[in-house]
PASEBA-1860 file (N, C-alpha, C; in nm, 3 decimals):
! residues 287
1> XXXXXXXX> 10.523/12.396/8.862/10.463/12.400/8.992/10.532/12.269/9.046 ~ 10.578/12.262/9.171/10.643/12.198/9.266/10.527/12.082/9.320 ~ 10.499/11.976/9.341/10.450/11.919/9.380/10.504/11.767/9.458 ~ 10.432/11.704/9.553/10.486/11.604/9.634/10.468/11.465/9.598 ~ 10.524/11.368/9.546/10.474/11.253/9.557/10.533/11.134/9.655 ~ 10.427/11.052/9.754/10.463/10.960/9.820/10.479/10.842/9.789 ~ 10.560/10.762/9.813/10.554/10.612/9.759/10.562/10.536/9.850 ~ 10.454/10.415/9.868/10.462/10.288/9.960/10.491/10.168/9.913
9> XXXXXXXX> 10.483/10.048/9.976/10.477/9.967/9.921/10.381/9.898/9.830 ~ 10.231/9.896/9.870/10.166/9.860/9.800/10.115/9.765/9.869 ~ 10.005/9.710/9.792/9.928/9.594/9.865/9.790/9.509/9.781 ~ 9.779/9.393/9.775/9.708/9.331/9.652/9.542/9.395/9.679 ~ 9.435/9.365/9.597/9.358/9.449/9.575/9.230/9.416/9.660 ~ 9.233/9.289/9.719/9.173/9.234/9.816/9.270/9.105/9.879 ~ 9.163/9.038/9.950/9.244/8.926/10.034/9.210/8.792/9.995 ~ 9.224/8.791/9.827/9.173/8.684/9.767/9.340/8.625/9.700
17> XXXXXXXX> 9.322/8.510/9.697/9.439/8.427/9.586/9.406/8.483/9.424 ~ 9.338/8.517/9.381/9.330/8.569/9.273/9.358/8.735/9.268 ~ 9.372/8.825/9.379/9.462/8.952/9.388/9.577/8.917/9.406 ~ 9.607/8.834/9.492/9.691/8.795/9.583/9.832/8.795/9.516 ~ 9.783/8.671/9.393/9.886/8.595/9.276/9.960/8.729/9.241 ~ 9.871/8.825/9.148/9.977/8.925/9.074/10.036/9.003/9.150 ~ 10.008/9.038/9.295/10.067/9.111/9.354/10.199/9.065/9.391 ~ 10.214/8.927/9.443/10.313/8.856/9.469/10.455/8.865/9.357
25> XXXXXXXX> 10.367/8.807/9.245/10.455/8.808/9.134/10.510/8.946/9.086 ~ 10.458/9.060/9.080/10.550/9.147/9.075/10.627/9.216/9.181 ~ 10.562/9.196/9.302/10.662/9.220/9.430/10.813/9.118/9.434 ~ 10.750/8.997/9.368/10.854/8.865/9.423/10.992/8.870/9.262 ~ 10.890/8.923/9.205/11.020/8.924/9.050/11.091/9.039/9.019 ~ 11.046/9.136/9.146/11.143/9.265/9.151/11.299/9.189/9.160 ~ 11.419/9.239/9.097/11.530/9.194/9.132/11.585/9.244/9.206 ~ 11.554/9.407/9.297/11.588/9.392/9.437/11.526/9.306/9.550
33> XXXXXXXX> 11.424/9.256/9.528/11.370/9.179/9.648/11.421/9.065/9.581 ~ 11.411/8.977/9.526/11.480/8.838/9.477/11.607/8.870/9.410 ~ 11.718/8.903/9.481/11.814/8.943/9.390/11.932/8.797/9.338 ~ 11.804/8.725/9.236/11.941/8.631/9.174/11.880/8.627/9.036 ~ 11.976/8.584/8.904/11.937/8.593/8.769/11.811/8.579/8.756 ~ 11.778/8.649/8.637/11.634/8.629/8.609/11.560/8.516/8.590 ~ 11.689/8.418/8.524/11.604/8.267/8.479/11.547/8.245/8.624 ~ 11.666/8.248/8.731/11.632/8.144/8.813/11.510/8.183/8.978
41> XXXXXXXX> 11.489/8.297/8.924/11.407/8.423/8.994/11.242/8.342/8.926 ~ 11.294/8.354/8.781/11.154/8.337/8.725/11.098/8.171/8.775 ~ 11.181/8.110/8.772/11.180/7.927/8.802/11.146/7.956/8.972 ~ 11.180/7.970/9.023/11.176/8.026/9.181/11.051/8.057/9.182 ~ 11.017/8.179/9.163/10.897/8.253/9.202/10.761/8.215/9.102 ~ 10.770/8.170/8.994/10.643/8.119/8.908/10.673/7.973/8.891 ~ 10.778/7.916/8.930/10.728/7.801/8.906/10.707/7.722/9.018 ~ 10.737/7.813/9.137/10.758/7.721/9.281/10.617/7.788/9.368
49> XXXXXXXX> 10.696/7.947/9.398/10.653/8.012/9.517/10.488/8.044/9.491 ~ 10.473/8.096/9.395/10.352/8.110/9.279/10.243/8.012/9.297 ~ 10.267/7.872/9.298/10.178/7.793/9.302/10.126/7.786/9.480 ~ 10.180/7.786/9.513/10.104/7.769/9.642/10.078/7.885/9.719 ~ 10.169/7.998/9.734/10.202/8.100/9.863/10.063/8.201/9.850 ~ 9.999/8.180/9.705/9.894/8.340/9.721/9.773/8.288/9.770 ~ 9.733/8.146/9.815/9.657/8.100/9.881/9.664/8.121/10.051 ~ 9.780/8.105/10.072/9.839/8.107/10.206/9.811/8.249/10.272
57> XXXXXXXX> 9.932/8.311/10.156/9.916/8.483/10.181/9.756/8.553/10.212 ~ 9.699/8.484/10.084/9.541/8.553/10.126/9.441/8.512/10.260 ~ 9.486/8.397/10.304/9.468/8.377/10.450/9.491/8.475/10.534 ~ 9.631/8.522/10.531/9.678/8.595/10.616/9.632/8.730/10.608 ~ 9.649/8.811/10.484/9.582/8.899/10.443/9.424/8.936/10.507 ~ 9.338/8.838/10.500/9.209/8.825/10.527/9.211/8.887/10.717 ~ 9.318/8.794/10.774/9.328/8.824/10.946/9.354/8.932/10.969 ~ 9.426/9.052/10.814/9.422/9.217/10.919/9.378/9.272/10.842
65> XXXXXXXX> 9.276/9.255/10.724/9.208/9.346/10.634/9.108/9.398/10.730 ~ 9.100/9.562/10.719/9.011/9.632/10.739/8.840/9.659/10.646 ~ 8.749/9.707/10.724/8.632/9.733/10.662/8.686/9.822/10.551 ~ 8.753/9.892/10.533/8.777/10.037/10.442/8.892/9.948/10.324 ~ 8.948/9.852/10.404/9.009/9.779/10.271/9.183/9.745/10.297 ~ 9.293/9.755/10.250/9.384/9.720/10.289/9.455/9.789/10.431 ~ 9.511/9.723/10.511/9.559/9.863/10.610/9.637/9.972/10.601 ~ 9.744/9.863/10.518/9.889/9.972/10.438/9.824/10.066/10.377
73> XXXXXXXX> 9.720/10.013/10.278/9.687/10.138/10.182/9.564/10.270/10.283 ~ 9.491/10.213/10.335/9.420/10.255/10.416/9.465/10.385/10.508 ~ 9.599/10.373/10.564/9.704/10.412/10.642/9.768/10.521/10.588 ~ 9.848/10.473/10.429/9.893/10.562/10.336/9.828/10.629/10.310 ~ 9.674/10.637/10.271/9.626/10.746/10.254/9.560/10.833/10.356 ~ 9.532/10.806/10.482/9.549/10.886/10.566/9.640/10.975/10.610 ~ 9.767/10.910/10.599/9.869/11.016/10.600/9.898/11.138/10.515 ~ 9.878/11.051/10.386/9.895/11.133/10.260/9.777/11.302/10.289
81> XXXXXXXX> 9.684/11.265/10.359/9.572/11.327/10.371/9.651/11.456/10.488 ~ 9.692/11.419/10.575/9.764/11.485/10.683/9.871/11.524/10.639 ~ 9.967/11.527/10.514/10.091/11.572/10.441/10.020/11.707/10.386 ~ 9.920/11.675/10.329/9.827/11.779/10.255/9.769/11.877/10.303 ~ 9.741/11.866/10.443/9.712/11.979/10.512/9.830/12.056/10.539 ~ 9.975/12.032/10.561/10.058/12.109/10.611/10.156/12.179/10.473 ~ 10.088/12.189/10.334/10.125/12.221/10.231/10.048/12.230/10.158 ~ 10.093/12.360/10.046/10.042/12.402/9.963/10.033/12.345/9.821
89> XXXXXXXX> 10.138/12.295/9.857/10.155/12.201/9.701/10.089/12.035/9.683 ~ 10.075/12.007/9.533/9.984/11.922/9.523/10.099/11.802/9.588 ~ 9.992/11.686/9.632/10.034/11.575/9.678/9.964/11.441/9.655 ~ 10.098/11.370/9.595/10.030/11.242/9.522/10.070/11.098/9.596 ~ 9.971/11.022/9.582/10.052/10.884/9.659/10.008/10.738/9.586 ~ 10.180/10.696/9.569/10.171/10.553/9.456/10.210/10.484/9.525 ~ 10.195/10.361/9.517/10.224/10.235/9.546/10.386/10.140/9.433 ~ 10.482/10.120/9.507/10.568/10.020/9.411/10.525/9.904/9.370
97> XXXXXXXX> 10.407/9.875/9.446/10.368/9.731/9.404/10.214/9.761/9.356 ~ 10.141/9.686/9.290/10.008/9.689/9.283/9.923/9.769/9.186 ~ 9.780/9.788/9.194/9.706/9.888/9.141/9.709/10.014/9.156 ~ 9.783/10.060/9.254/9.786/10.194/9.321/9.954/10.247/9.260 ~ 9.947/10.244/9.091/10.087/10.263/9.047/10.094/10.442/9.069 ~ 10.250/10.386/9.029/10.347/10.508/9.041/10.318/10.603/8.942 ~ 10.250/10.539/8.785/10.220/10.615/8.667/10.101/10.677/8.712 ~ 9.974/10.638/8.745/9.865/10.695/8.798/9.904/10.849/8.894
105> XXXXXXXX> 9.989/10.820/9.009/10.043/10.942/9.094/10.089/11.067/9.028 ~ 10.200/11.002/8.928/10.248/11.121/8.855/10.148/11.183/8.735 ~ 10.103/11.087/8.682/9.980/11.149/8.595/9.882/11.251/8.706 ~ 9.872/11.226/8.822/9.743/11.309/8.912/9.829/11.442/8.922 ~ 9.996/11.403/8.937/10.026/11.548/8.991/10.081/11.625/8.831 ~ 10.108/11.597/8.753/10.110/11.673/8.598/9.964/11.710/8.577 ~ 9.835/11.646/8.610/9.705/11.710/8.558/9.701/11.852/8.664 ~ 9.792/11.860/8.738/9.730/11.955/8.826/9.832/12.081/8.782
113> XXXXXXXX> 9.970/12.049/8.740/10.019/12.146/8.616/10.155/12.087/8.687 ~ 10.226/12.042/8.782/10.324/12.003/8.864/10.424/11.993/8.747 ~ 10.582/12.014/8.755/10.678/12.008/8.656/10.772/11.990/8.734 ~ 10.741/11.999/8.844/10.907/11.982/8.984/10.811/11.877/9.068 ~ 10.830/11.778/9.119/10.832/11.673/9.201/10.915/11.643/9.303 ~ 10.911/11.635/9.480/10.979/11.605/9.544/10.944/11.433/9.562 ~ 11.015/11.319/9.538/11.004/11.232/9.549/11.039/11.157/9.725 ~ 10.909/11.101/9.737/10.969/11.058/9.920/10.877/10.927/9.975
121> XXXXXXXX> 11.029/10.826/9.922/11.022/10.687/9.969/10.948/10.656/10.089 ~ 10.861/10.615/10.109/10.772/10.588/10.292/10.845/10.544/10.339 ~ 11.032/10.477/10.340/11.083/10.401/10.402/11.224/10.515/10.505 ~ 11.206/10.525/10.613/11.306/10.566/10.691/11.428/10.520/10.690 ~ 11.456/10.406/10.629/11.628/10.342/10.594/11.614/10.326/10.499 ~ 11.753/10.302/10.469/11.771/10.241/10.292/11.803/10.117/10.267 ~ 11.753/10.061/10.169/11.799/9.919/10.169/11.725/9.885/10.011 ~ 11.815/9.819/9.958/11.779/9.815/9.787/11.659/9.730/9.762
129> XXXXXXXX> 11.593/9.665/9.856/11.446/9.605/9.837/11.361/9.709/9.873 ~ 11.376/9.818/9.924/11.240/9.913/9.958/11.275/10.062/9.900 ~ 11.373/10.088/9.969/11.387/10.229/9.945/11.444/10.218/9.770 ~ 11.539/10.190/9.762/11.637/10.159/9.626/11.518/10.143/9.530 ~ 11.490/10.034/9.515/11.394/9.977/9.411/11.264/10.092/9.387 ~ 11.204/10.170/9.484/11.133/10.272/9.465/11.201/10.387/9.394 ~ 11.307/10.407/9.440/11.365/10.544/9.370/11.401/10.470/9.187 ~ 11.474/10.352/9.210/11.456/10.299/9.022/11.360/10.328/8.980
137> XXXXXXXX> 11.230/10.250/9.040/11.072/10.264/8.969/11.065/10.383/8.947 ~ 11.057/10.491/9.011/11.003/10.618/8.994/11.081/10.694/8.848 ~ 11.215/10.667/8.848/11.258/10.724/8.777/11.238/10.629/8.630 ~ 11.202/10.545/8.648/11.165/10.454/8.530/11.099/10.497/8.441 ~ 10.968/10.502/8.534/10.825/10.590/8.462/10.856/10.766/8.445 ~ 10.900/10.789/8.515/10.905/10.924/8.492/10.998/10.989/8.338 ~ 11.111/10.863/8.303/11.179/10.887/8.196/11.074/10.836/8.095 ~ 10.995/10.712/8.107/10.906/10.666/7.991/10.822/10.795/7.961
145> XXXXXXXX> 10.749/10.830/8.042/10.639/10.863/8.083/10.594/11.022/8.053 ~ 10.668/11.060/8.184/10.716/11.214/8.190/10.847/11.302/8.204 ~ 10.896/11.289/8.127/11.010/11.321/8.074/11.029/11.495/8.083 ~ 10.922/11.573/8.084/10.879/11.714/8.113/10.922/11.725/8.288 ~ 10.894/11.640/8.377/10.891/11.674/8.514/11.030/11.617/8.536 ~ 11.070/11.706/8.643/11.189/11.749/8.691/11.154/11.638/8.844 ~ 11.256/11.543/8.899/11.256/11.445/8.998/11.364/11.558/9.106 ~ 11.309/11.536/9.217/11.413/11.538/9.331/11.391/11.417/9.436
153> XXXXXXXX> 11.468/11.415/9.488/11.472/11.268/9.599/11.479/11.256/9.739 ~ 11.384/11.232/9.841/11.393/11.287/9.935/11.524/11.182/10.018 ~ 11.651/11.205/10.061/11.735/11.049/10.118/11.662/11.028/10.252 ~ 11.724/10.939/10.253/11.662/10.809/10.401/11.658/10.908/10.504 ~ 11.563/10.930/10.548/11.522/10.985/10.713/11.580/10.946/10.859 ~ 11.604/10.814/10.860/11.651/10.766/10.973/11.707/10.811/11.077 ~ 11.784/10.938/11.045/11.850/11.035/11.161/11.789/11.137/11.171 ~ 11.684/11.170/11.084/11.643/11.335/11.096/11.568/11.384/11.216
161> XXXXXXXX> 11.634/11.454/11.251/11.601/11.530/11.386/11.406/11.504/11.442 ~ 11.364/11.570/11.303/11.210/11.543/11.290/11.152/11.423/11.338 ~ 11.239/11.335/11.248/11.175/11.170/11.274/11.194/11.147/11.437 ~ 11.309/11.169/11.469/11.309/11.103/11.576/11.277/11.174/11.655 ~ 11.259/11.286/11.668/11.171/11.367/11.747/11.013/11.296/11.779 ~ 11.012/11.270/11.663/10.818/11.228/11.596/10.796/11.099/11.716 ~ 10.925/11.001/11.641/10.892/10.831/11.679/10.926/10.884/11.853 ~ 11.025/10.932/11.904/11.032/10.937/12.022/10.916/10.936/12.120
169> XXXXXXXX> 10.871/11.061/12.042/10.716/11.122/12.106/10.596/11.053/12.121 ~ 10.609/10.926/11.993/10.513/10.856/11.977/10.551/10.727/12.075 ~ 10.629/10.702/12.043/10.711/10.553/12.166/10.670/10.607/12.332 ~ 10.689/10.745/12.352/10.668/10.777/12.513/10.540/10.752/12.518 ~ 10.468/10.854/12.452/10.285/10.831/12.474/10.221/10.698/12.466 ~ 10.306/10.566/12.386/10.258/10.439/12.385/10.262/10.359/12.497 ~ 10.359/10.399/12.566/10.435/10.374/12.681/10.358/10.421/12.849 ~ 10.318/10.529/12.826/10.292/10.639/12.932/10.237/10.550/13.076
177> XXXXXXXX> 10.131/10.485/13.009/10.105/10.388/13.107/10.126/10.269/13.107 ~ 10.217/10.200/13.071/10.268/10.061/13.090/10.404/10.042/13.134 ~ 10.408/9.942/13.215/10.511/9.919/13.294/10.586/9.792/13.189 ~ 10.692/9.812/13.194/10.794/9.762/13.086/10.888/9.701/13.171 ~ 11.000/9.577/13.112/11.140/9.549/13.146/11.235/9.604/13.051 ~ 11.157/9.558/12.936/11.247/9.626/12.807/11.165/9.615/12.697 ~ 11.268/9.731/12.607/11.226/9.793/12.490/11.274/9.706/12.356 ~ 11.189/9.649/12.288/11.267/9.586/12.156/11.281/9.649/12.051
185> XXXXXXXX> 11.332/9.706/11.987/11.327/9.766/11.849/11.350/9.664/11.780 ~ 11.247/9.621/11.626/11.231/9.490/11.562/11.203/9.560/11.413 ~ 11.343/9.610/11.314/11.339/9.594/11.203/11.307/9.474/11.114 ~ 11.244/9.525/10.987/11.235/9.441/10.928/11.356/9.374/10.862 ~ 11.363/9.259/10.875/11.504/9.213/10.806/11.540/9.202/10.650 ~ 11.660/9.187/10.617/11.736/9.155/10.498/11.804/9.101/10.481 ~ 11.856/8.995/10.390/11.945/8.892/10.341/12.115/8.989/10.373 ~ 12.213/8.955/10.422/12.355/9.020/10.477/12.371/9.082/10.322
193> XXXXXXXX> 12.370/8.970/10.239/12.427/9.017/10.126/12.392/9.147/10.039 ~ 12.246/9.180/10.050/12.205/9.326/10.008/12.301/9.423/10.091 ~ 12.316/9.409/10.203/12.439/9.516/10.266/12.579/9.512/10.162 ~ 12.594/9.392/10.179/12.740/9.411/10.100/12.686/9.474/9.972 ~ 12.599/9.427/9.928/12.588/9.474/9.750/12.600/9.662/9.809 ~ 12.540/9.692/9.886/12.490/9.840/9.880/12.602/9.932/9.919 ~ 12.727/9.869/9.929/12.807/9.912/9.999/12.938/9.974/9.915 ~ 12.931/10.097/9.859/13.007/10.141/9.730/13.144/10.140/9.786
201> XXXXXXXX> 13.215/10.117/9.895/13.334/10.113/9.915/13.375/9.935/9.869 ~ 13.272/9.858/9.839/13.307/9.697/9.841/13.348/9.652/9.935 ~ 13.439/9.724/10.064/13.524/9.672/10.169/13.501/9.675/10.318 ~ 13.407/9.819/10.339/13.380/9.853/10.469/13.295/9.739/10.544 ~ 13.170/9.732/10.463/13.094/9.635/10.551/13.106/9.466/10.580 ~ 13.146/9.476/10.674/13.197/9.337/10.724/13.057/9.255/10.790 ~ 12.947/9.349/10.867/12.854/9.281/10.946/12.918/9.227/11.055 ~ 13.003/9.279/11.107/13.044/9.205/11.239/13.064/9.269/11.385
209> XXXXXXXX> 12.963/9.356/11.361/12.942/9.465/11.475/13.047/9.575/11.503 ~ 13.149/9.587/11.427/13.234/9.721/11.453/13.233/9.801/11.307 ~ 13.221/9.775/11.237/13.190/9.832/11.116/13.112/9.979/11.095 ~ 12.984/9.943/11.173/12.886/10.018/11.183/12.952/10.141/11.265 ~ 13.029/10.109/11.330/13.094/10.204/11.445/13.178/10.310/11.395 ~ 13.258/10.232/11.312/13.339/10.359/11.204/13.273/10.394/11.076 ~ 13.331/10.507/11.089/13.266/10.636/11.013/13.280/10.598/10.848 ~ 13.195/10.577/10.773/13.218/10.563/10.634/13.121/10.622/10.537
217> XXXXXXXX> 13.179/10.632/10.423/13.036/10.685/10.293/12.946/10.535/10.314 ~ 13.002/10.466/10.339/12.886/10.307/10.312/12.753/10.349/10.416 ~ 12.774/10.405/10.525/12.672/10.432/10.628/12.569/10.516/10.506 ~ 12.557/10.598/10.404/12.499/10.612/10.338/12.374/10.555/10.274 ~ 12.445/10.414/10.249/12.332/10.301/10.153/12.314/10.128/10.272 ~ 12.381/10.183/10.414/12.371/10.027/10.490/12.237/10.064/10.567 ~ 12.169/9.995/10.522/12.019/9.949/10.628/12.075/9.910/10.813 ~ 12.167/9.788/10.763/12.194/9.797/10.918/12.252/9.869/11.003
225> XXXXXXXX> 12.360/10.040/10.991/12.403/10.074/11.036/12.250/10.179/11.072 ~ 12.211/10.193/10.975/12.093/10.325/10.974/11.998/10.273/11.097 ~ 11.953/10.106/11.119/11.853/10.077/11.190/11.913/10.083/11.350 ~ 12.045/10.047/11.351/12.103/10.081/11.493/12.122/10.219/11.549 ~ 12.112/10.296/11.426/12.144/10.463/11.460/12.017/10.508/11.531 ~ 11.920/10.488/11.452/11.781/10.487/11.509/11.742/10.476/11.630 ~ 11.784/10.351/11.655/11.785/10.297/11.822/11.844/10.353/11.916 ~ 11.965/10.437/11.869/12.060/10.465/11.974/12.023/10.599/11.971
233> XXXXXXXX> 11.965/10.695/11.848/11.924/10.808/11.892/11.783/10.823/11.937 ~ 11.696/10.759/11.929/11.566/10.713/12.059/11.609/10.712/12.144 ~ 11.706/10.648/12.205/11.740/10.577/12.351/11.800/10.703/12.380 ~ 11.904/10.795/12.305/11.931/10.934/12.352/11.841/11.015/12.408 ~ 11.694/11.016/12.290/11.664/11.145/12.274/11.560/11.080/12.440 ~ 11.489/10.983/12.464/11.381/10.929/12.551/11.472/10.910/12.700 ~ 11.626/10.921/12.672/11.669/10.922/12.763/11.693/10.762/12.856 ~ 11.651/10.627/12.787/11.619/10.479/12.818/11.766/10.462/12.891
241> XXXXXXXX> 11.763/10.350/12.982/11.847/10.304/13.019/11.936/10.197/12.905 ~ 12.036/10.210/12.911/12.129/10.089/12.787/12.068/9.934/12.835 ~ 12.048/9.899/12.945/12.011/9.763/12.995/11.848/9.720/12.927 ~ 11.805/9.851/12.907/11.651/9.807/12.899/11.576/9.819/12.739 ~ 11.739/9.807/12.615/11.717/9.836/12.503/11.777/9.749/12.422 ~ 11.718/9.712/12.333/11.788/9.642/12.216/11.744/9.632/12.049 ~ 11.819/9.573/11.940/11.793/9.563/11.848/11.775/9.442/11.786 ~ 11.641/9.435/11.709/11.674/9.299/11.624/11.598/9.310/11.498
249> XXXXXXXX> 11.586/9.202/11.435/11.567/9.191/11.291/11.424/9.080/11.232 ~ 11.301/9.095/11.252/11.201/9.037/11.244/11.180/8.931/11.128 ~ 11.246/8.913/11.014/11.222/8.828/10.931/11.346/8.768/10.860 ~ 11.347/8.650/10.741/11.457/8.581/10.710/11.382/8.476/10.619 ~ 11.453/8.403/10.527/11.421/8.280/10.441/11.544/8.188/10.531 ~ 11.490/8.081/10.478/11.594/7.956/10.507/11.683/7.954/10.398 ~ 11.844/7.916/10.426/11.871/7.916/10.336/11.999/8.026/10.334 ~ 11.985/8.116/10.370/12.014/8.250/10.332/12.054/8.311/10.444
257> XXXXXXXX> 12.175/8.352/10.513/12.196/8.453/10.661/12.151/8.587/10.654 ~ 12.046/8.622/10.713/12.004/8.750/10.720/12.058/8.812/10.835 ~ 11.994/8.926/10.845/12.038/9.015/10.952/11.997/8.959/11.113 ~ 12.106/8.971/11.159/12.059/8.933/11.300/12.107/9.017/11.431 ~ 12.040/9.001/11.527/11.989/8.920/11.586/11.847/8.895/11.551 ~ 11.768/8.755/11.517/11.654/8.729/11.498/11.570/8.781/11.614 ~ 11.472/8.829/11.560/11.347/8.867/11.654/11.319/8.772/11.778 ~ 11.303/8.651/11.690/11.209/8.524/11.764/11.322/8.473/11.888
265> XXXXXXXX> 11.504/8.480/11.849/11.553/8.467/11.931/11.570/8.525/12.032 ~ 11.547/8.678/12.043/11.575/8.781/12.105/11.440/8.770/12.264 ~ 11.351/8.704/12.165/11.241/8.729/12.275/11.302/8.558/12.352 ~ 11.353/8.470/12.342/11.356/8.368/12.381/11.521/8.433/12.491 ~ 11.615/8.489/12.435/11.746/8.495/12.506/11.652/8.648/12.605 ~ 11.563/8.723/12.569/11.533/8.819/12.701/11.410/8.746/12.833 ~ 11.375/8.656/12.766/11.274/8.532/12.843/11.344/8.483/12.948 ~ 11.458/8.426/12.931/11.552/8.371/13.003/11.632/8.452/13.104
273> XXXXXXXX> 11.639/8.565/13.022/11.676/8.680/13.098/11.637/8.748/13.237 ~ 11.491/8.681/13.257/11.445/8.720/13.342/11.316/8.877/13.297 ~ 11.321/8.876/13.117/11.197/9.015/13.129/11.087/8.952/13.105 ~ 11.014/8.991/13.187/10.848/8.947/13.181/10.760/9.036/13.096 ~ 10.823/9.188/13.091/10.678/9.268/13.014/10.755/9.345/12.896 ~ 10.779/9.264/12.814/10.851/9.306/12.684/10.748/9.416/12.584 ~ 10.793/9.528/12.546/10.733/9.587/12.448/10.817/9.622/12.278 ~ 10.729/9.602/12.209/10.824/9.637/12.073/10.803/9.724/11.983
281> XXXXXXX> 10.907/9.783/11.892/10.874/9.881/11.849/10.893/9.836/11.714 ~ 10.843/9.878/11.616/10.914/9.839/11.477/10.864/9.999/11.363 ~ 11.009/10.046/11.401/11.026/10.154/11.310/11.058/10.169/11.178 ~ 11.078/10.051/11.098/11.147/10.045/10.993/11.056/10.099/10.793 ~ 10.884/10.101/10.841/10.823/10.126/10.779/10.746/10.254/10.833 ~ 10.683/10.367/10.748/10.608/10.459/10.792/10.474/10.406/10.837 ~ 10.416/10.333/10.755/10.275/10.262/10.814/10.297/10.119/10.748
END
């Protein structure tokens, strides 16, 4: 029997330092998130970050927490129910980090008689710190606990016509009563070195603005190329003017070059250019 496994990022069980700390530990100790040698990662995460960050992060989580629970979990569960309505196959939801584990989700499918699983990382774009770590983790769990289950993985769907249609129509619906000067597609940022590490050719990705326009096998795993491609496809679908659309990346850490342009810098640039009504789209995650 065939089944579907949806996998998202995950969340602490509550917006408290007690629950945030183990969640951050699992997340930040992932070698595909902080990709430094394990000894250094251990020192950085457990010796420095986890000494102060859980309290600060708990306060941030508390600001967005819903009565039903973590917004990411609640939205992912609603999404899962919508998927169930569209298929006769069993559908389970698991998280890369936190207590809603991938193992529990695979067990749920196994208990329903599933022996063939289509695994769907809920990230449209390929990045080693999101899509790749989900795929690797699911394979590890499957091989260790469920060797009788056969896995197939849905590729990154950043340019899928169905995804572009749904995303574009959602954007159009959100903008129908809103006057704007500019649309900024703000994607989650990653370190530039992650782009180079994910390049199978080891020479194509120069992150210089030109390599993304030259066809290459590297594009299958290039987050930067895929983000810009999504923007261009939506722009074409909605027939948006060239001068009213741009892309940026909304996160970074000090000390390392991350993907540019940075979103906060784009805010300044657009303001100086006279853009007074800005709408921001964040297509890098499903929920």
